[in-house]
N, C-alpha and C positions, 0 to 999 in steps of 0.2 A: 236428682230428678224431682220435678215438682209434682204437686198433687194430680194435675191433669195428666201428666206423663204416666203416673201410676195407674190412674183410672183407665186410660185409653191405650195402654200397651207399652209405653215407654220405648218404642222403637224396636222391640223384639220382632224377628222375622218369623212368620208362620211357616210351618212345615206340614206336609201331608204325604203319607205313604200310599194314598189312594190314587189310582191312575184314571178313574172314570167316575162321573157323577152317579151312574147307575149302580155303583158299588156301595153307595151311601144309603143311610136311612136316618130319619129324625122323627121326633115326636110331633104330632099335630097339636092343634089347640085343645083337643080333648084328651091329650096324653096318650093317644094311640100311635103305635109305630107305623110310619109310612116308609115302605121299601121303595127307593127310587127306581128299582128295576121295573116297577109298574109304569114308569114314564118312558120306557124304551120306544124309540121311533116317533117321539113327539119333540117338538121344540119346547124348551123350558126357559122361562124368563123368571129370574128370581127378583121379585118386586115388580110392580107396575100394573095395578088393578085397572087402569083406564082402558086397557086393551081387552079386558075380560068380556067375553061374549061376542067379540068381533070375528073370532075364528072358532071353528068347532073344537071341543075339548080333545078330540083325537089328534088335532094338529098342534095346539098350543095349550100349555098349562102354565098358569101364573102361580108361583110358589112365594108366599109372603111370610117372612119371619119377623114378628114384632121384636123390638129391641129398645131397651130403656137407657142406653148409653149416651144418648144425645140430648143433654139438657133435661133429662127426666121426663121426656115427652110421651113415654109409654108406661105409666106407673100402674095401670089397671091390672086386674086379675085376668086370667084367660077367659073367663065367662064374660067379663065386661068388654074385653077386646073383641071377642067373637060377636057379641051383640052389636057393637059399634060397627064392625066390618060388614055384618049382614045388613044393617040399616042403610049402608051406603052401597049396597049391591054386590059386595064381594062374597059370593056364594055360588054354588053350582058345581057342575062336573069339571070345569076348567080352572077352578079355584082351590088351592090348597093353603089353608091358613095354619101355620105351624105354631109350635110352642115358642114362647119368648126365649131368645138366645142372646149371648154376647157375640158381637161381630169383630171385636178388637180385644187385645190384651190376653192375659194368661188363661182366661176361661173361654176363649173363642171357640165357637161351635166347630166340630170337625168338618161340617159342610162348608163353612166360610173359610176355614184353613185351606181346604181343597180348592175352592173357587178362586181364592187369591193366588195360590201357587200355580194352578193350571192356567190362569189368565196371564201369568207373567208379571203381574203387579201385586207384590206382597205388602204394599203400604197399607196403613190403616184406612178403613172406610171413614171418610171425612164427616159425614152427616147422614141423617135418615135418607132412605130411598136410594142408596147405592145399588146398582143393578148388575146382574150377570146374565148373559144369554148362553144357553147350553144347546148344542146341536142335538139332533135326534139320536145320534150314536153315543151321547153322554159326554162328549168332549166339550170343553169350554170354548165358545166362539169369541167372547169378549166381555170386558168389564167396562161399565159406564158410570159416569159421575151422577150424583143426585140431581144435578141440574139438567140432565139429558131428558128431553121430552119424548112422548110416545111416537110422534111422527118421525123423529130421527132414528128410531129403532125399527120401525115397521118395515122398511125396505129390507132389512137384514132378516127379519122374521119371515117375510114372504119368500125370500131367497132360500132360507133353510127349509121351510115347508116344502117348497118345490124341488129341493135337492134329494128328497127321500126316494 
């Protein structure tokens, strides 16, 4: 196995004993635990700040997990990441900025293990801004490539908001 294979998971398949996103929790950027039960009955999009503010926080929550596994593009401290995100408008009730995690490999966050397994696509996330859309009931609606733009997902978000 080459160095990149070691860094990015080497093809190991993620597993998760969790059956619902709302059963999970993770640390936010300030190292405070966020219980995802608090997101019950909301559509959750993991990554995608450009839709922030377009929908009420009671309808859509954007959850962003910084990750430094893609070319070292996120080397900053949590305080630096938080300041950077806030300066670009990622703040407020509909924005959850989480602690830095691994999304691939042996140290993959339990949240990302669950999202991969529940989406039916357990392959490694290929680059920054891979996205997952979670239904209001906590089940995963879909996994989307880093190249998927906001307009491509918005119709699904509206559909899920209206399905509640």
